[in-house]
N, C-alpha and C positions, 0 to 999 in steps of 0.2 A: 504494500500500500504506500509506504513512504517513498519507495523508488518510483512508483507511478506518479506520485504527486510532484516529485522533482522533475520527472520527464515532462509532465504537463506544464509545469512552471517554465521550464526551459523552452519548450515548444512555443508557449505563448509569447515569451520574450523575443524569440527569434522570428515568429510569424507576424508580429505586429510592430513594425518599425514606427508607427504613428502613436504608440502608447505614450502616456504621460510619463515624465521623469519620476513622478511619485510612484506610479505603478511599477515601473522598472526597479526602483529602489526597494519597494516592498517585495518584489519577486526575488531580488538578490538577498534580502534579509531572510525571507522565508526559506530560500535554498540553504543559507548558512545555518538557520535553526534546525532544519531537517537533518543536515549533515551532523551537527553537534548532538542531536538526539540519537541518531544512529550510533555515534561513537560512545555516547553515554550508555546506551543499551548494551553494547558489546562489553564495556567495562563492568557493568553490573552483572552480566552473565559470568565473567571471569571471577568477580568478587564472590558471587554465590557459590561457584565451584570451590573456591578456596575456603569459604566458610563451611561447606559440607565436609571437606577434608579435615579441617580443624575440629569439627564436631566429632568425627569418627575417631580422631586421635584422642580427644578428650574422653570419649567413652572408654577407650583402652586404659587411659591413666586412671579413670574412676574405678574401673574393674580391678586394677592392680592395687589401688589404695584400699578397696574393700577387702580384697584377699589378705593384705597385710594386717588390716584391722582384725579380721577373723583369726588369723594366725596368732597375733599378739594376745587376743582374748583366750584362745585355746592354751597358749603357753602359760598365761597367768592362772587359768583354771587348774592346769596340771601341777604347777608349782605349789599352789595352795592345797590341792588334794594330797600331795605327797609330803607336805610340810617342809618343802625345800625353798620356800619364798623367804628371801633375806632382804633386810632393808638396804637401800643403796648406800655406798660408801662416800 
């Protein structure tokens, strides 16, 4: 859709040499806006992909942290059950 708008704008500016300078200026501005929006959309797609990768890595970190917490809890339980828990030095 954006590409067709740009083509239509370009065709209008090329097809109508009698158009007002204001219309020509508006067409140029519209073309710049469309180009910038396309670039912005591409950047957002890249950013979303990066955020998905970060979220996946964060899930792995969270899983390891939970495993360590469970291990620590099990060690504490075992030390208390066997009366081997000693105060820190």
